Structure formats: C-alpha cells, structure tokens
N, C-alpha and C positions, 0 to 999 in steps of 0.2 A: 476281725478280732474286736471284742468288746473293750471299751475304755471305761475304767472305773476311777472316778475322782475321789480322793480321800483327803479332805481338809483336816489338818491336825494343828493342835495348839502346843505340841511338844511337852505336854504335861505327863503325869504318870499314866493317864488313860490312853495315850497315843498308841502304844503297842497293842492294846486290846482292840482298838478301832481298826488298826492296820491288819491285825490277825483276821478279824471278821471280813475285811475287804479282800484279803488274800484267799480266804475260803471261797468267797463269791467268785473271784477271778478264776480259781481252779475249777469251780462248777460250770462256769459259762465260757471258759476258754478266753479269759480277758487279761488285760494288763493294767497295772496300777499307775496312777498319777498322784503322787503324794504332794499335797500343797500346804505350805505354811504361809499365812498372811500376817504381816507385821503391820499393826495399826500405825497411822501416821503419828509423829511426835506431837505432844500437846502444844498448843499455841500459848506463848507466855506474853502477857500484857501487863505492864506496870512494873514497879520496882519492889514489890513486896512478896517475892517468891523465894523459896529456899535455894533454887538453882537459877543461874543466869542462862540465857539461850545457848551459849557456847558449851556449858556443862550438859545441858539437855541433849545437844547434838552429839557430844562425846558418849553419853550414856546410850543414846539410840544407836550409834555406830557400833558400840561394843555389844549391844543386844543383837543386832543383825549378824555380827561376826559369830557369836555363840550359837545363834539359831542356825546359821549356815553349817556350822560344824556338826551340830546334832542332826540336822536334816541329811547331811551327807552320810553320816554313820547309819542312820535309819534306812536310807535308800540302799546302801551297800548290803545291809543285813537282809532286807526284804527282797533284794534282787536274787538272793540265793533261793528263796522260797517261791518267788513269783518273777521269773525272768522278764526282762524288759521293763522293770519298774523304773519310773522316771520321777525325779524330785524337782519341785519348783518352789521358789519363794518370791512373793510379791509384797509390795507395801500398798496399803490403802484400807478402805472400809471393808472389813471381812466379808460381809454378806455380798456386797457388790462385786468384789474380786472373785469370790467363789463362783457366783452365778456367771460372771463374764468368762472365767476360765472353763467352766462346764460347756458353755455355748461354743466358744472358740475351738476347744479340743474335740467337740462332738461327742461328749461323754454319754454313755448309755446308762450309767448309774452314778449316784453320789452316795458314798458311805460316810456317815458323820456320827459323832458321839453326842449324847445328850445327858445332862446331869439330872434331868427329870424334875426341874423346878416347877413350882405352881404357876398358874396363869397370872396371879398377882405379881409374882417375881418377874415374869417375862414382861408384863406391862410396865413395871417400874424400871427395871434394869435393862431389859431387852434380851433377846436370845438369838444367837447366830443360827442355831438349828431351826428355830421357828421361822426366821426369815427365809432360810433355804427351803423349808417345806412349803411355804406360801408361793414361791416364785420359781421353783426348780424347773428346768427344761426337760427333765428326765426323772425316772423313779428314784426315790430317796430311801436308803436303808438306814434306820436310826439304831445305833448301838447304845444300849443303856450303860451309863458309866457307874452309877451307884449299884454296887453288888451286894448291898445289905441283905441279910436274910429276911425272908418274908415270915410273917407270923404263922405259927403252926408248923414250922419246919425245923 
C-alpha cells in the first residue's frame, strides 16, 4: 500500500490539499498520513518584550491543544473517505520535520499546498514547499492554493 504524506498548516487551504491527497490515494491504493508541524516557540531574550517566557509557553501550549483538536477532527473526517488515515503532530522546523517524517514512514508521495509566491518572496521569507521540493526523498505533488481566476476566463 502506498503511503502519502500530507503536511498541513490547518489553514483554510488544508481541506483542499487533503482532498487532492485523498484523490491520489484512491487512484494508487494508498493511505494518508496527515502531518501538522508546530514551529518551536520563539526565543525571548531581554526585558523589552510584550510577553514574558511563561506567557509564551502558555500561548504555545494552547496553540498545540487547538491544533491537536483540529487535526483529530480532520483525521476523523478523512478516515471516512480514505480508510487508514493517520494524523501526526510534531514540533520543530517544518521542512526538516516533514522530510524526516517522509523518510521514516517510507512515503511514496508528498502532497503539499503552495501559495504560488514569487521567487523573491521565497528568497526573503522562505517557503516550506520550496524546501520540500529541493530535498524530498519521493515525488512531490504541489496543490495550488490561490484559486483566483485566470485572465480571459
């Protein structure tokens, strides 16, 4: 059975990316591994920040709790469409965690969303999708997130 890793950010685009992955799973007889990566909390140095380290940890804990709840609901919903869907949540640098998970799980595909930013944006801000495309251990399917109408249509 083919394993399909689906990294999600739990934004409004998540269902669109998961639907594309479920279609692929159906076509190749695969199962989904839906992965959400929580970036590490920011490091606070000095006394001139709006939050103290305890408040940042509380916010991080609450964020993890909410993400776990959303991820559980997402997995339950997609399990109906694609049996054996597994949901996973890890903390760390998103690109590194996604690549490590793909290798450890022996994934055959990665299905990931892309906002379609310019190369300049990716250079300045960075792009998880770009990082995955450069170093993926398996084929990557990129699902465009911006559904804007093209000119002439």
